[in-house]
HTML snippet that shows the backbone in 3Dmol.js (N, CA, C, O; Angstrom):
<script src="https://3Dmol.org/build/3Dmol-min.js"></script>
<div id="view" style="width:600px;height:400px;position:relative"></div>
<script>
const pdb = `
ATOM      1  N   MET A   1     -13.891   0.663   1.785  1.00  0.00           N
ATOM      2  CA  MET A   1     -14.885   1.157   2.615  1.00  0.00           C
ATOM      3  C   MET A   1     -15.050   2.627   2.723  1.00  0.00           C
ATOM      4  O   MET A   1     -14.078   3.344   2.961  1.00  0.00           O
ATOM      5  N   PHE A   2     -16.275   3.112   2.554  1.00  0.00           N
ATOM      6  CA  PHE A   2     -16.600   4.421   2.207  1.00  0.00           C
ATOM      7  C   PHE A   2     -17.630   5.000   3.176  1.00  0.00           C
ATOM      8  O   PHE A   2     -18.713   4.438   3.338  1.00  0.00           O
ATOM      9  N   GLY A   3     -17.309   6.080   3.797  1.00  0.00           N
ATOM     10  CA  GLY A   3     -18.343   6.656   4.587  1.00  0.00           C
ATOM     11  C   GLY A   3     -18.334   8.185   4.539  1.00  0.00           C
ATOM     12  O   GLY A   3     -17.283   8.812   4.406  1.00  0.00           O
ATOM     13  N   LEU A   4     -19.521   8.765   4.649  1.00  0.00           N
ATOM     14  CA  LEU A   4     -19.595  10.133   4.460  1.00  0.00           C
ATOM     15  C   LEU A   4     -19.668  10.944   5.932  1.00  0.00           C
ATOM     16  O   LEU A   4     -20.456  10.689   6.842  1.00  0.00           O
ATOM     17  N   PHE A   5     -18.861  11.762   5.925  1.00  0.00           N
ATOM     18  CA  PHE A   5     -18.814  12.714   7.006  1.00  0.00           C
ATOM     19  C   PHE A   5     -18.808  12.241   8.422  1.00  0.00           C
ATOM     20  O   PHE A   5     -19.671  12.567   9.237  1.00  0.00           O
ATOM     21  N   LYS A   6     -17.742  11.416   8.692  1.00  0.00           N
ATOM     22  CA  LYS A   6     -17.529  10.964  10.006  1.00  0.00           C
ATOM     23  C   LYS A   6     -16.938  12.120  10.690  1.00  0.00           C
ATOM     24  O   LYS A   6     -15.802  12.480  10.380  1.00  0.00           O
ATOM     25  N   ASN A   7     -17.625  12.746  11.613  1.00  0.00           N
ATOM     26  CA  ASN A   7     -17.060  13.982  12.386  1.00  0.00           C
ATOM     27  C   ASN A   7     -16.989  15.202  11.325  1.00  0.00           C
ATOM     28  O   ASN A   7     -16.093  16.044  11.362  1.00  0.00           O
ATOM     29  N   GLU A   8     -17.991  15.199  10.418  1.00  0.00           N
ATOM     30  CA  GLU A   8     -18.018  16.211   9.452  1.00  0.00           C
ATOM     31  C   GLU A   8     -17.015  16.146   8.396  1.00  0.00           C
ATOM     32  O   GLU A   8     -16.830  17.130   7.679  1.00  0.00           O
ATOM     33  N   GLU A   9     -16.221  14.857   8.211  1.00  0.00           N
ATOM     34  CA  GLU A   9     -15.396  14.875   7.134  1.00  0.00           C
ATOM     35  C   GLU A   9     -15.570  13.594   6.503  1.00  0.00           C
ATOM     36  O   GLU A   9     -16.016  12.631   7.126  1.00  0.00           O
ATOM     37  N   LEU A  10     -15.189  13.538   5.124  1.00  0.00           N
ATOM     38  CA  LEU A  10     -15.354  12.429   4.487  1.00  0.00           C
ATOM     39  C   LEU A  10     -14.271  11.403   4.996  1.00  0.00           C
ATOM     40  O   LEU A  10     -13.135  11.732   5.340  1.00  0.00           O
ATOM     41  N   HIS A  11     -14.780  10.089   5.000  1.00  0.00           N
ATOM     42  CA  HIS A  11     -14.164   9.077   5.620  1.00  0.00           C
ATOM     43  C   HIS A  11     -13.994   8.028   4.566  1.00  0.00           C
ATOM     44  O   HIS A  11     -14.993   7.390   4.233  1.00  0.00           O
ATOM     45  N   ILE A  12     -12.828   7.777   4.001  1.00  0.00           N
ATOM     46  CA  ILE A  12     -12.591   6.728   3.170  1.00  0.00           C
ATOM     47  C   ILE A  12     -11.315   5.786   3.652  1.00  0.00           C
ATOM     48  O   ILE A  12     -10.239   6.281   3.986  1.00  0.00           O
ATOM     49  N   GLU A  13     -11.535   4.591   3.644  1.00  0.00           N
ATOM     50  CA  GLU A  13     -10.521   3.467   4.069  1.00  0.00           C
ATOM     51  C   GLU A  13     -10.241   2.702   2.834  1.00  0.00           C
ATOM     52  O   GLU A  13     -11.187   2.488   2.075  1.00  0.00           O
ATOM     53  N   ILE A  14      -8.959   2.224   2.512  1.00  0.00           N
ATOM     54  CA  ILE A  14      -8.521   1.299   1.696  1.00  0.00           C
ATOM     55  C   ILE A  14      -7.969   0.306   2.501  1.00  0.00           C
ATOM     56  O   ILE A  14      -7.812   0.444   3.714  1.00  0.00           O
ATOM     57  N   ARG A  15      -7.609  -0.898   1.737  1.00  0.00           N
ATOM     58  CA  ARG A  15      -7.052  -2.062   2.300  1.00  0.00           C
ATOM     59  C   ARG A  15      -5.795  -2.460   1.469  1.00  0.00           C
ATOM     60  O   ARG A  15      -5.736  -3.441   0.728  1.00  0.00           O
ATOM     61  N   PRO A  16      -4.860  -1.615   1.684  1.00  0.00           N
ATOM     62  CA  PRO A  16      -3.567  -2.352   0.919  1.00  0.00           C
ATOM     63  C   PRO A  16      -3.021  -3.468   1.550  1.00  0.00           C
ATOM     64  O   PRO A  16      -3.265  -3.723   2.730  1.00  0.00           O
ATOM     65  N   ALA A  17      -2.215  -4.228   0.763  1.00  0.00           N
ATOM     66  CA  ALA A  17      -1.665  -5.540   1.415  1.00  0.00           C
ATOM     67  C   ALA A  17      -0.200  -5.004   1.638  1.00  0.00           C
ATOM     68  O   ALA A  17       0.336  -4.157   0.923  1.00  0.00           O
ATOM     69  N   CYS A  18       0.381  -5.626   2.750  1.00  0.00           N
ATOM     70  CA  CYS A  18       1.768  -5.460   3.053  1.00  0.00           C
ATOM     71  C   CYS A  18       2.745  -6.002   2.100  1.00  0.00           C
ATOM     72  O   CYS A  18       2.631  -7.180   1.761  1.00  0.00           O
ATOM     73  N   PRO A  19       3.721  -5.253   1.616  1.00  0.00           N
ATOM     74  CA  PRO A  19       4.654  -5.700   0.556  1.00  0.00           C
ATOM     75  C   PRO A  19       5.258  -6.990   1.053  1.00  0.00           C
ATOM     76  O   PRO A  19       5.622  -7.830   0.229  1.00  0.00           O
ATOM     77  N   LYS A  20       5.394  -7.208   2.399  1.00  0.00           N
ATOM     78  CA  LYS A  20       6.265  -8.430   2.881  1.00  0.00           C
ATOM     79  C   LYS A  20       5.278  -9.458   3.233  1.00  0.00           C
ATOM     80  O   LYS A  20       5.440 -10.525   2.642  1.00  0.00           O
ATOM     81  N   CYS A  21       4.375  -9.400   3.985  1.00  0.00           N
ATOM     82  CA  CYS A  21       3.656 -10.574   4.506  1.00  0.00           C
ATOM     83  C   CYS A  21       2.242 -10.702   3.816  1.00  0.00           C
ATOM     84  O   CYS A  21       1.498 -11.649   4.069  1.00  0.00           O
ATOM     85  N   LYS A  22       1.929  -9.743   2.972  1.00  0.00           N
ATOM     86  CA  LYS A  22       0.707  -9.790   2.265  1.00  0.00           C
ATOM     87  C   LYS A  22      -0.495  -9.593   2.947  1.00  0.00           C
ATOM     88  O   LYS A  22      -1.551  -9.554   2.315  1.00  0.00           O
ATOM     89  N   LYS A  23      -0.462  -9.457   4.239  1.00  0.00           N
ATOM     90  CA  LYS A  23      -1.684  -9.215   5.061  1.00  0.00           C
ATOM     91  C   LYS A  23      -2.168  -7.791   4.855  1.00  0.00           C
ATOM     92  O   LYS A  23      -1.443  -6.800   4.951  1.00  0.00           O
ATOM     93  N   GLU A  24      -3.662  -7.782   4.517  1.00  0.00           N
ATOM     94  CA  GLU A  24      -4.147  -6.363   4.318  1.00  0.00           C
ATOM     95  C   GLU A  24      -4.333  -5.632   5.518  1.00  0.00           C
ATOM     96  O   GLU A  24      -4.762  -6.222   6.510  1.00  0.00           O
ATOM     97  N   PHE A  25      -4.034  -4.281   5.562  1.00  0.00           N
ATOM     98  CA  PHE A  25      -4.251  -3.471   6.679  1.00  0.00           C
ATOM     99  C   PHE A  25      -5.248  -2.333   6.180  1.00  0.00           C
ATOM    100  O   PHE A  25      -5.448  -2.098   4.988  1.00  0.00           O
ATOM    101  N   MET A  26      -5.846  -1.659   7.231  1.00  0.00           N
ATOM    102  CA  MET A  26      -6.720  -0.467   6.914  1.00  0.00           C
ATOM    103  C   MET A  26      -5.948   0.674   6.877  1.00  0.00           C
ATOM    104  O   MET A  26      -5.075   0.894   7.716  1.00  0.00           O
ATOM    105  N   LEU A  27      -6.246   1.525   5.831  1.00  0.00           N
ATOM    106  CA  LEU A  27      -5.573   2.890   5.834  1.00  0.00           C
ATOM    107  C   LEU A  27      -6.522   3.925   5.400  1.00  0.00           C
ATOM    108  O   LEU A  27      -6.991   3.964   4.262  1.00  0.00           O
ATOM    109  N   ASP A  28      -6.802   4.792   6.370  1.00  0.00           N
ATOM    110  CA  ASP A  28      -7.557   6.047   6.200  1.00  0.00           C
ATOM    111  C   ASP A  28      -6.934   6.901   5.073  1.00  0.00           C
ATOM    112  O   ASP A  28      -5.748   7.222   5.147  1.00  0.00           O
ATOM    113  N   LEU A  29      -7.585   7.218   4.197  1.00  0.00           N
ATOM    114  CA  LEU A  29      -6.939   7.979   2.985  1.00  0.00           C
ATOM    115  C   LEU A  29      -6.713   9.416   3.502  1.00  0.00           C
ATOM    116  O   LEU A  29      -5.880  10.057   2.862  1.00  0.00           O
ATOM    117  N   LYS A  30      -7.305  10.043   4.550  1.00  0.00           N
ATOM    118  CA  LYS A  30      -6.901  11.295   5.191  1.00  0.00           C
ATOM    119  C   LYS A  30      -5.508  11.247   5.607  1.00  0.00           C
ATOM    120  O   LYS A  30      -4.822  12.266   5.685  1.00  0.00           O
ATOM    121  N   LYS A  31      -5.021   9.921   5.913  1.00  0.00           N
ATOM    122  CA  LYS A  31      -3.733   9.651   6.627  1.00  0.00           C
ATOM    123  C   LYS A  31      -2.702   9.380   5.536  1.00  0.00           C
ATOM    124  O   LYS A  31      -1.505   9.284   5.807  1.00  0.00           O
ATOM    125  N   PHE A  32      -3.161   9.263   4.352  1.00  0.00           N
ATOM    126  CA  PHE A  32      -2.275   9.049   3.269  1.00  0.00           C
ATOM    127  C   PHE A  32      -1.723  10.258   2.780  1.00  0.00           C
ATOM    128  O   PHE A  32      -2.235  10.838   1.823  1.00  0.00           O
ATOM    129  N   LEU A  33      -0.607  10.726   3.426  1.00  0.00           N
ATOM    130  CA  LEU A  33       0.081  12.090   3.142  1.00  0.00           C
ATOM    131  C   LEU A  33       1.364  11.878   2.562  1.00  0.00           C
ATOM    132  O   LEU A  33       1.975  10.822   2.729  1.00  0.00           O
ATOM    133  N   PRO A  34       1.864  12.955   1.797  1.00  0.00           N
ATOM    134  CA  PRO A  34       3.131  12.907   1.216  1.00  0.00           C
ATOM    135  C   PRO A  34       4.224  12.674   2.168  1.00  0.00           C
ATOM    136  O   PRO A  34       4.286  13.394   3.164  1.00  0.00           O
ATOM    137  N   GLY A  35       5.071  11.774   1.979  1.00  0.00           N
ATOM    138  CA  GLY A  35       6.220  11.355   2.860  1.00  0.00           C
ATOM    139  C   GLY A  35       5.836  10.646   4.071  1.00  0.00           C
ATOM    140  O   GLY A  35       6.686  10.291   4.889  1.00  0.00           O
ATOM    141  N   LYS A  36       4.619  10.428   4.219  1.00  0.00           N
ATOM    142  CA  LYS A  36       4.298   9.488   5.600  1.00  0.00           C
ATOM    143  C   LYS A  36       4.451   8.095   5.263  1.00  0.00           C
ATOM    144  O   LYS A  36       4.114   7.640   4.171  1.00  0.00           O
ATOM    145  N   THR A  37       4.991   7.372   6.255  1.00  0.00           N
ATOM    146  CA  THR A  37       5.118   5.906   6.059  1.00  0.00           C
ATOM    147  C   THR A  37       4.092   5.208   6.951  1.00  0.00           C
ATOM    148  O   THR A  37       3.662   5.825   7.926  1.00  0.00           O
ATOM    149  N   HIS A  38       3.713   4.101   6.720  1.00  0.00           N
ATOM    150  CA  HIS A  38       2.702   3.295   7.407  1.00  0.00           C
ATOM    151  C   HIS A  38       3.205   1.842   7.743  1.00  0.00           C
ATOM    152  O   HIS A  38       3.657   1.071   6.896  1.00  0.00           O
ATOM    153  N   ARG A  39       3.073   1.568   9.054  1.00  0.00           N
ATOM    154  CA  ARG A  39       3.721   0.286   9.518  1.00  0.00           C
ATOM    155  C   ARG A  39       2.572  -0.795   9.498  1.00  0.00           C
ATOM    156  O   ARG A  39       1.443  -0.555   9.927  1.00  0.00           O
ATOM    157  N   CYS A  40       2.984  -2.089   8.924  1.00  0.00           N
ATOM    158  CA  CYS A  40       2.142  -3.233   8.986  1.00  0.00           C
ATOM    159  C   CYS A  40       1.954  -3.666  10.394  1.00  0.00           C
ATOM    160  O   CYS A  40       2.949  -3.916  11.074  1.00  0.00           O
ATOM    161  N   PHE A  41       0.568  -3.790  10.962  1.00  0.00           N
ATOM    162  CA  PHE A  41       0.212  -4.236  11.999  1.00  0.00           C
ATOM    163  C   PHE A  41       0.828  -5.788  12.444  1.00  0.00           C
ATOM    164  O   PHE A  41       1.093  -6.193  13.576  1.00  0.00           O
ATOM    165  N   ALA A  42       0.940  -6.431  11.244  1.00  0.00           N
ATOM    166  CA  ALA A  42       1.044  -7.949  11.493  1.00  0.00           C
ATOM    167  C   ALA A  42       2.635  -8.230  11.683  1.00  0.00           C
ATOM    168  O   ALA A  42       3.119  -8.960  12.549  1.00  0.00           O
ATOM    169  N   CYS A  43       3.310  -7.538  10.748  1.00  0.00           N
ATOM    170  CA  CYS A  43       4.833  -7.897  10.618  1.00  0.00           C
ATOM    171  C   CYS A  43       5.796  -6.867  10.882  1.00  0.00           C
ATOM    172  O   CYS A  43       6.994  -7.144  10.947  1.00  0.00           O
ATOM    173  N   GLY A  44       5.269  -5.442  11.072  1.00  0.00           N
ATOM    174  CA  GLY A  44       6.033  -4.425  11.409  1.00  0.00           C
ATOM    175  C   GLY A  44       6.821  -3.758  10.113  1.00  0.00           C
ATOM    176  O   GLY A  44       7.630  -2.849  10.301  1.00  0.00           O
ATOM    177  N   THR A  45       6.578  -4.191   8.977  1.00  0.00           N
ATOM    178  CA  THR A  45       7.191  -3.639   7.773  1.00  0.00           C
ATOM    179  C   THR A  45       6.738  -2.296   7.489  1.00  0.00           C
ATOM    180  O   THR A  45       5.543  -2.004   7.531  1.00  0.00           O
ATOM    181  N   VAL A  46       7.702  -1.418   7.184  1.00  0.00           N
ATOM    182  CA  VAL A  46       7.293  -0.116   7.007  1.00  0.00           C
ATOM    183  C   VAL A  46       7.151   0.243   5.495  1.00  0.00           C
ATOM    184  O   VAL A  46       8.103   0.156   4.719  1.00  0.00           O
ATOM    185  N   ALA A  47       5.961   0.632   5.144  1.00  0.00           N
ATOM    186  CA  ALA A  47       5.677   0.950   3.803  1.00  0.00           C
ATOM    187  C   ALA A  47       5.529   2.461   3.427  1.00  0.00           C
ATOM    188  O   ALA A  47       4.889   3.179   4.195  1.00  0.00           O
ATOM    189  N   SER A  48       6.027   2.936   2.406  1.00  0.00           N
ATOM    190  CA  SER A  48       5.829   4.246   1.978  1.00  0.00           C
ATOM    191  C   SER A  48       5.254   4.305   0.795  1.00  0.00           C
ATOM    192  O   SER A  48       5.408   3.351   0.032  1.00  0.00           O
ATOM    193  N   PHE A  49       4.493   5.403   0.407  1.00  0.00           N
ATOM    194  CA  PHE A  49       3.935   5.679  -0.779  1.00  0.00           C
ATOM    195  C   PHE A  49       4.394   6.803  -1.681  1.00  0.00           C
ATOM    196  O   PHE A  49       4.928   7.763  -1.127  1.00  0.00           O
ATOM    197  N   ASP A  50       4.271   6.814  -2.872  1.00  0.00           N
ATOM    198  CA  ASP A  50       4.688   7.905  -3.712  1.00  0.00           C
ATOM    199  C   ASP A  50       4.132   9.305  -3.416  1.00  0.00           C
ATOM    200  O   ASP A  50       2.925   9.503  -3.554  1.00  0.00           O
ATOM    201  N   PRO A  51       4.942  10.271  -3.021  1.00  0.00           N
ATOM    202  CA  PRO A  51       4.527  11.622  -2.413  1.00  0.00           C
ATOM    203  C   PRO A  51       3.557  12.212  -3.442  1.00  0.00           C
ATOM    204  O   PRO A  51       2.506  12.710  -3.038  1.00  0.00           O
ATOM    205  N   SER A  52       3.857  12.184  -4.786  1.00  0.00           N
ATOM    206  CA  SER A  52       2.983  12.784  -5.687  1.00  0.00           C
ATOM    207  C   SER A  52       1.552  12.174  -5.891  1.00  0.00           C
ATOM    208  O   SER A  52       0.573  12.824  -6.257  1.00  0.00           O
ATOM    209  N   LEU A  53       1.569  10.874  -5.612  1.00  0.00           N
ATOM    210  CA  LEU A  53       0.255  10.281  -5.646  1.00  0.00           C
ATOM    211  C   LEU A  53      -0.598  10.678  -4.284  1.00  0.00           C
ATOM    212  O   LEU A  53      -1.813  10.877  -4.304  1.00  0.00           O
ATOM    213  N   ALA A  54       0.154  10.756  -3.201  1.00  0.00           N
ATOM    214  CA  ALA A  54      -0.441  11.267  -2.051  1.00  0.00           C
ATOM    215  C   ALA A  54      -1.075  12.482  -2.169  1.00  0.00           C
ATOM    216  O   ALA A  54      -2.262  12.672  -1.906  1.00  0.00           O
ATOM    217  N   GLU A  55      -0.213  13.389  -2.603  1.00  0.00           N
ATOM    218  CA  GLU A  55      -0.707  14.713  -3.040  1.00  0.00           C
ATOM    219  C   GLU A  55      -1.964  14.838  -3.796  1.00  0.00           C
ATOM    220  O   GLU A  55      -2.877  15.599  -3.478  1.00  0.00           O
ATOM    221  N   ARG A  56      -1.964  14.064  -4.796  1.00  0.00           N
ATOM    222  CA  ARG A  56      -3.178  14.167  -5.826  1.00  0.00           C
ATOM    223  C   ARG A  56      -4.407  13.630  -5.076  1.00  0.00           C
ATOM    224  O   ARG A  56      -5.523  14.138  -5.175  1.00  0.00           O
ATOM    225  N   ILE A  57      -4.107  12.543  -4.305  1.00  0.00           N
ATOM    226  CA  ILE A  57      -5.197  12.012  -3.694  1.00  0.00           C
ATOM    227  C   ILE A  57      -5.783  13.031  -2.559  1.00  0.00           C
ATOM    228  O   ILE A  57      -6.995  13.040  -2.340  1.00  0.00           O
ATOM    229  N   GLN A  58      -4.976  13.809  -1.911  1.00  0.00           N
ATOM    230  CA  GLN A  58      -5.498  14.558  -0.876  1.00  0.00           C
ATOM    231  C   GLN A  58      -6.320  15.815  -1.589  1.00  0.00           C
ATOM    232  O   GLN A  58      -7.380  16.254  -1.142  1.00  0.00           O
ATOM    233  N   LYS A  59      -5.787  16.214  -2.529  1.00  0.00           N
ATOM    234  CA  LYS A  59      -6.602  17.104  -3.480  1.00  0.00           C
ATOM    235  C   LYS A  59      -7.948  16.749  -3.901  1.00  0.00           C
ATOM    236  O   LYS A  59      -8.945  17.458  -3.764  1.00  0.00           O
ATOM    237  N   GLN A  60      -7.893  15.581  -4.431  1.00  0.00           N
ATOM    238  CA  GLN A  60      -9.166  14.905  -4.834  1.00  0.00           C
ATOM    239  C   GLN A  60     -10.353  14.657  -3.736  1.00  0.00           C
ATOM    240  O   GLN A  60     -11.563  14.799  -3.913  1.00  0.00           O
ATOM    241  N   ILE A  61      -9.666  14.247  -2.554  1.00  0.00           N
ATOM    242  CA  ILE A  61     -10.671  14.074  -1.256  1.00  0.00           C
ATOM    243  C   ILE A  61     -11.103  15.602  -0.875  1.00  0.00           C
ATOM    244  O   ILE A  61     -12.234  15.785  -0.423  1.00  0.00           O
ATOM    245  N   ALA A  62     -10.344  16.532  -1.027  1.00  0.00           N
ATOM    246  CA  ALA A  62     -10.751  17.904  -0.653  1.00  0.00           C
ATOM    247  C   ALA A  62     -11.866  18.260  -1.637  1.00  0.00           C
ATOM    248  O   ALA A  62     -12.964  18.676  -1.267  1.00  0.00           O
ATOM    249  N   ASP A  63     -11.528  18.079  -2.875  1.00  0.00           N
ATOM    250  CA  ASP A  63     -12.635  18.408  -3.891  1.00  0.00           C
ATOM    251  C   ASP A  63     -13.810  17.668  -3.662  1.00  0.00           C
ATOM    252  O   ASP A  63     -14.898  18.242  -3.690  1.00  0.00           O
ATOM    253  N   LEU A  64     -13.716  16.399  -3.428  1.00  0.00           N
ATOM    254  CA  LEU A  64     -14.904  15.507  -3.356  1.00  0.00           C
ATOM    255  C   LEU A  64     -15.688  16.014  -2.002  1.00  0.00           C
ATOM    256  O   LEU A  64     -16.916  15.955  -2.059  1.00  0.00           O
ATOM    257  N   GLU A  65     -15.205  16.413  -1.019  1.00  0.00           N
ATOM    258  CA  GLU A  65     -15.786  16.852   0.192  1.00  0.00           C
ATOM    259  C   GLU A  65     -16.593  18.018  -0.187  1.00  0.00           C
ATOM    260  O   GLU A  65     -17.800  18.081   0.049  1.00  0.00           O
ATOM    261  N   THR A  66     -15.869  19.019  -0.826  1.00  0.00           N
ATOM    262  CA  THR A  66     -16.611  20.283  -1.279  1.00  0.00           C
ATOM    263  C   THR A  66     -17.809  20.025  -2.166  1.00  0.00           C
ATOM    264  O   THR A  66     -18.814  20.707  -1.964  1.00  0.00           O
ATOM    265  N   SER A  67     -17.813  19.063  -3.180  1.00  0.00           N
ATOM    266  CA  SER A  67     -18.816  18.649  -3.911  1.00  0.00           C
ATOM    267  C   SER A  67     -19.948  18.103  -3.275  1.00  0.00           C
ATOM    268  O   SER A  67     -21.077  18.365  -3.691  1.00  0.00           O
ATOM    269  N   ILE A  68     -19.731  17.278  -2.188  1.00  0.00           N
ATOM    270  CA  ILE A  68     -20.715  16.620  -1.419  1.00  0.00           C
ATOM    271  C   ILE A  68     -21.401  17.490  -0.593  1.00  0.00           C
ATOM    272  O   ILE A  68     -22.595  17.356  -0.326  1.00  0.00           O
ATOM    273  N   ARG A  69     -20.582  18.513  -0.113  1.00  0.00           N
ATOM    274  CA  ARG A  69     -21.323  19.487   0.801  1.00  0.00           C
ATOM    275  C   ARG A  69     -22.228  20.405   0.095  1.00  0.00           C
ATOM    276  O   ARG A  69     -23.286  20.809   0.576  1.00  0.00           O
ATOM    277  N   GLU A  70     -21.711  20.760  -1.219  1.00  0.00           N
ATOM    278  CA  GLU A  70     -22.509  21.637  -2.312  1.00  0.00           C
ATOM    279  C   GLU A  70     -23.832  20.812  -2.624  1.00  0.00           C
ATOM    280  O   GLU A  70     -24.926  21.373  -2.670  1.00  0.00           O
ATOM    281  N   LEU A  71     -23.685  19.589  -2.813  1.00  0.00           N
ATOM    282  CA  LEU A  71     -24.882  18.908  -3.206  1.00  0.00           C
ATOM    283  C   LEU A  71     -25.828  18.671  -2.071  1.00  0.00           C
ATOM    284  O   LEU A  71     -27.031  18.511  -2.280  1.00  0.00           O
ATOM    285  N   HIS A  72     -25.334  18.646  -0.933  1.00  0.00           N
ATOM    286  CA  HIS A  72     -26.112  18.445   0.460  1.00  0.00           C
ATOM    287  C   HIS A  72     -26.846  19.632   0.612  1.00  0.00           C
ATOM    288  O   HIS A  72     -28.055  19.578   0.838  1.00  0.00           O
ATOM    289  N   GLN A  73     -26.196  20.790   0.504  1.00  0.00           N
ATOM    290  CA  GLN A  73     -26.749  22.126   0.753  1.00  0.00           C
ATOM    291  C   GLN A  73     -27.789  22.354  -0.394  1.00  0.00           C
ATOM    292  O   GLN A  73     -28.874  22.812  -0.036  1.00  0.00           O
ATOM    293  N   ASN A  74     -27.618  22.115  -1.627  1.00  0.00           N
ATOM    294  CA  ASN A  74     -28.526  22.244  -2.652  1.00  0.00           C
ATOM    295  C   ASN A  74     -29.564  21.482  -2.398  1.00  0.00           C
ATOM    296  O   ASN A  74     -30.655  22.051  -2.429  1.00  0.00           O
ATOM    297  N   PHE A  75     -29.540  20.205  -2.123  1.00  0.00           N
ATOM    298  CA  PHE A  75     -30.757  19.293  -1.703  1.00  0.00           C
ATOM    299  C   PHE A  75     -31.577  19.874  -0.632  1.00  0.00           C
ATOM    300  O   PHE A  75     -32.803  19.938  -0.725  1.00  0.00           O
ATOM    301  N   SER A  76     -30.909  20.305   0.398  1.00  0.00           N
ATOM    302  CA  SER A  76     -31.479  20.935   1.695  1.00  0.00           C
ATOM    303  C   SER A  76     -32.352  22.063   1.396  1.00  0.00           C
ATOM    304  O   SER A  76     -33.449  22.228   1.930  1.00  0.00           O
ATOM    305  N   ASP A  77     -31.754  22.946   0.399  1.00  0.00           N
ATOM    306  CA  ASP A  77     -32.442  24.262   0.155  1.00  0.00           C
ATOM    307  C   ASP A  77     -33.777  23.954  -0.712  1.00  0.00           C
ATOM    308  O   ASP A  77     -34.653  24.818  -0.770  1.00  0.00           O
ATOM    309  N   LYS A  78     -33.922  22.740  -1.374  1.00  0.00           N
ATOM    310  CA  LYS A  78     -35.044  22.435  -2.189  1.00  0.00           C
ATOM    311  C   LYS A  78     -35.988  21.777  -1.338  1.00  0.00           C
ATOM    312  O   LYS A  78     -37.124  21.665  -1.798  1.00  0.00           O
ATOM    313  N   VAL A  79     -35.782  21.354  -0.286  1.00  0.00           N
ATOM    314  CA  VAL A  79     -36.791  20.601   0.540  1.00  0.00           C
ATOM    315  C   VAL A  79     -37.506  21.428   1.548  1.00  0.00           C
ATOM    316  O   VAL A  79     -38.353  20.915   2.279  1.00  0.00           O
TER     317      VAL A  79
END
`;
const viewer = $3Dmol.createViewer("view");
viewer.addModel(pdb, "pdb");
viewer.setStyle({}, {cartoon: {color: "spectrum"}});
viewer.zoomTo();
viewer.render();
</script>
């Protein structure tokens, strides 16, 4: 799921599966932070993610937000 600028920020959700019960849960990529854990709402299993992957994703989200804002500004200037 992908949404642009919810509260002026890029909003991207993924649906990973719980490693134990396999039920999908929604995860806002803005909350996908290095060292942070996430609890499955169905069974309570705590899942953690690779910190270096989380760092790379946060940087890519920031870069994407900047590019989208630049595109929006460029388009607005031409209209």
